[in-house]
N, C-alpha and C positions, 0 to 999 in steps of 0.2 A: 534129459533133456540140460541144458547149461545152463545156469541163471545167469542173466548180464546184472547182476545187484548195481556195478558202478553207471548205470544207463539213469540220468537225470529222472525219467518215468519212474522207476523199479520205486516201488513202494515195501514189499512184505508182507505189510499186514493185510492187504486189500489188492485187489486185481488195478495195474496201472491204465493209464488213460486209453493209451493206444491199443491195447486188449479189449475194453471196454467197446470201442468205437470202430474197431477193427477188426477184432477177433484173432490177432497175431498172440504167437510164444516167442519169448526170447530167439531163440534159434532158425525163428523164418520172418525177423522183424526188421522193416526196413527206417525204424523210427528210432532207432537206438541212436541216443546220444551221452557222449561219454564225462563222465564225471571226474575231476580229481581233487578238485579240496572244498571244505565244508566253512562258510563264511557266516557267521551270528552278527545281527545287528539288538544290539537293547535301543528299543528307542519307546519308553511307555508310554509317557505322555500324554496331553492331550490329542484330540484328532487334528487340529491344525499344526500341530510342533511337527504331528510326524509325519504329514501332509506335506509340511517345507522341508521334510528331511529326504524325503523320494528322491531331490535330483542326485545324491550321492549313488544310486543305483545305476547312471549313465556310466559312471569310473571304474564302479566293481564289475559292473561285465564287461568291457573292455578290457580292463588289467584279468580278470578272472575270468576269459571266456567260458571257461570249464568247471566252473564254482556252483556247487549249490547254497542258493542264498537263505538263510533263515532269520527272520524278523521275528520278534516276540513286543508283543504291544499290550495297550487295552485297547485298542478299537483296530482287532485285526481285518473287520470289512472296511477299511480304507485303505487297505493296500494293494498296490496294482500289479499284474501277471508278471512282472520280472520278479517276483520275489516268487521262490519255489517251494518255501514252509512257511505258511502265515500261524504265528500262534499267539494265542490268549495269552495274559499274563494270569494263569493257573498255575496250582499245587500240583497237576498232572503233567503241564507241559514243563515244568521246570524240574521235575523229575526225569522226565525224558532229558532234557537239554543236560542234565549232571550226568548221564548216562554215553556221552558223545565226548570227542577229543576236536577240536574244533583246529583250523589251521588258522584264522584270523577271529579277534571276536573285538568290535567296534559297540564300545557303550556311550552312548551319544547324551544320556541323561545323569541328572547331577544327586537323582533323587536319592534317599537313602536305601529303597529295594531294591532298584536298577543296579547303586554302587556294588550292593549285597552279592546281589546276581552275578556280577563280574567278579566277584573276589571267589564264585563258588566253582564256577565252568571253566572247566579244563580247557587250554588253548596255547599252540606255538607262539602267536605273538595276540597281545594284549594292547587295545587304544583307546583313548578318552580318558573314563573318568573310575576309578575305584574305590575301597572303602580302605582308610588306616584308622585305628583306635578309636571307630566309630564314628568317622568323618570325613566324608567327601574327601577326596585326592587325586591329581592326576593323576594317569599311570606315565604320559610320554610327555615330554617339554615342549610339543603342539600342541599341546592339552590346556600349558599353563594361560596364556593371555586370556583364552573364552573360564575358565578355570578363575582366575584376579578382578574379571569383571563381574561376576556372579557373587563375588565376598566386599566389594567396594564399588558403591554408587559413585564415587567420584573417578575410579577409572572405567566403569558404564559409560556414563556421559562423556570422557574425551575418546572413546573407542569409535572408530571411522570405516569398520569391519562389518560387512553383512554377516547375519547367523549362516548364510549358506560360506562366505567365504572362510568364517570362524572351522566351521564342522570339515570344510575338506582339506583344510591346515591340520586338523584334529587326525585326520584318519591319512595324509599322507599328500594328498594330491592338490589341485590349483584348479580354483574356481574358473569356468572359461563358459561362463552362462549357461550353464545344464538346466533345462527346465525341470518344473512339476511333472510327475506322474501320476494322474490319475486313475481309477479302476474304469472297465470300461461300462461305456451305460448301455443299459438294454435297449436294444434297437425300439420295441414295444413301447417304452416309458420316452420315447424321443420327441413321438407326436401326438402325446396323449395330452397336450395344456389347450385350453381354450382362450389362446392369446391372440391377439394381433399378430396377423403373419406380416402387415406394410407398412408397420411404423415402429419408431426407434425408443425400445423398452427399457426402463430405467428400471432397475432392483434395488430397494430399500433396504437393508437390513438394520432394524431398528432398535437390535439387543445385542446383548455381549454375556459371558460368562458370570453368573451370580459374584464368584470371587472378586469380580474387578468391575463394581460398579459403579467404581470414579469415571470411569472408558463412557458411560450413557449421554447422550444429545438428549435435551428436553424434548419429550412428546411434543410440544406446540410447535416443537422446530421441526420436527415431522410432517407436521399438519402443513402448517403454512408450506413447506419444501413440496409437497406432494401437488396444493392447491395451483401454484403458480408452473412447476412445471407441465401439468397437464394443460394449463391455459395456454402455455406455449407452444404446445401440440404436441407432446411427448405420451404415451403410455407407463404407468406406474405401478410398478409390481411387489407389494408390500412382504418380506420376505423376514424366516423365523424360524422359532422352534412352539415347543408349548408352552414356555413362560412367557414368551409374547404373543399367543394367540389372544388374550385378551384387549392387550394393545394395538395390533393389528388391526383388529375388528372396531376399534374404534377410530384408528384414522382412517379406515377406509368409509366408515360411514359419516365423519367428519372433512372427507376430502375429495372422496370418490375414486379412491385411488383402488385398486384388486387387490382383492387377496383372496386368495386359494386355499387358505390353511397350513395347519402345520401335518409335514410328511415324514417316515423314515429318511434313511443317510441316501440313498439311490435316484429317490423321484425328486430329493429334495437339491441333489447334484442335477438332475434332467430338470427341475421347474427353474433354476439359477439359471440354466444353458439357453435360456431363451431371452436372456436378459444382453443387453448389447454394454450397456455399461452398470455398474454396483456400485453403491454407495453403503458403508459399513466400516464400523468402527472395527478396531482391534480384536478378532476372531477366529471361528472356524470356516467363517463364510468368507473373511478376507483371502483366504489359502484358497479355498474350492473355488473363489472369480479366478485368482492368480491362474490357479491350476486348469482352468477353462479357458484361460487368454482373453479374458472380460477386461472390458476400460474399468478400471477402477479409480473410485476417489476416497482412499484410507483416513479415517480419523486418527489420531495420535495425540496424549497426552500425558502420559506416564511411562512411557519407553524412550529408550534413544532411535528415533527417526532413523539414522543409518543402518538398521539391524537389518530392516525390510527392501528388499529386493522384490520389484514389483517390474522388472523386465523392460522398461517402458513403458506398459501402458497405463500411468495413470501418473496421480500425485498426491502427496501428504497433506493435509491439511490439519494444523493445530489451533489453540485460541489462543488470542492475541490476548494474553495476560501470560505474566510472568508466576507461574504456581509452584507451591511447595509439593505436590504430590506425586513424586517421582517414584514409581512402584508401590503404589498405595492403593489398597482396595477401596478406599474412599476418599472424596475431597471435602474436605469442609469449605472451599469456595466455589465449589460447582463450577470448576473452572471450563467445563465444555461449551457453559453458556455463553461464554466469550468466543463461539467460533460461531461466524454470525451467518444466518440463512443466505443474506446475499453473497457472501464466498463461495458456497457449496453452488448455486446458482451459476456465478460467473464460475465455477470449474468445471461442471456441464457441458455449457455451451463453449467451450474450446473445449475439453476432450471429442464430447458429441454433438456436435453443430448440426441443426436440421438440412440444412444446404449446404 
């Protein structure tokens, strides 16, 4: 038997998918998919940061249709089917990657461990960021701009490029509105939720990562917003993870908003998919909502608003207060209290009118 080891489906350590599904062997297989290159993406970051990097897959698939795409990350469960080899950031996987010579390596993270990995792995061409003398450094000139905006706050504030424009430039491409790609939602999960089907549902994502508590909107504002929206005829669905569980229970009790609990990632995505509009601070939920193409109201106070690509789905609201908490995890002025409930309600009525 002649093995077709250059097939996209061939693994070597386990049977390939076509064999498991159809019993075919290499010499009689009609699913043969020739591959010529290996491309590695290093994007370890937070889950939302990984999601907002997925548009690059559109371009890679177009430019390198016969490539096997590898991606190493802390959250491989969020990677879509367009990624051939989804790897968690572990010693076992790093050992494996060090045994492969890649045609193209894209390191889109500036963290120490990501840059160190970019140094270690062999590749004909490397783009993005690397490690020099123990410090992050750009590999190619197209990464210089993104590098400098991470070093100097004034350059970051002056930047008018979105994250996606910057990432595409680093990889040598031009961003043309390519959309996020999420993993497929299991069919069984799509219809499991006891939410009204004939009402406009607004999802309130009430939390954000512990690292960025400066982004939190006051709890009483969420309660007031829920009450007003419900009175106007919307259905309000509270969203969040374990750290928002007690808060959401309290908001639900005081406002009448629906809270169904916290769930694993696939269920959370499916639950958010029930919403017509999502209100959220910058968080994982931001990028999931964009990936699901939901209307969105994004709260922002500590980042450059120009970095966010909303694809025309909504708008960014910022506090009416000139605060100094730029890229700070805590805000001494609690500037988010200067983003009023009234502004949020007006934005909802504009983006999602009841009639």
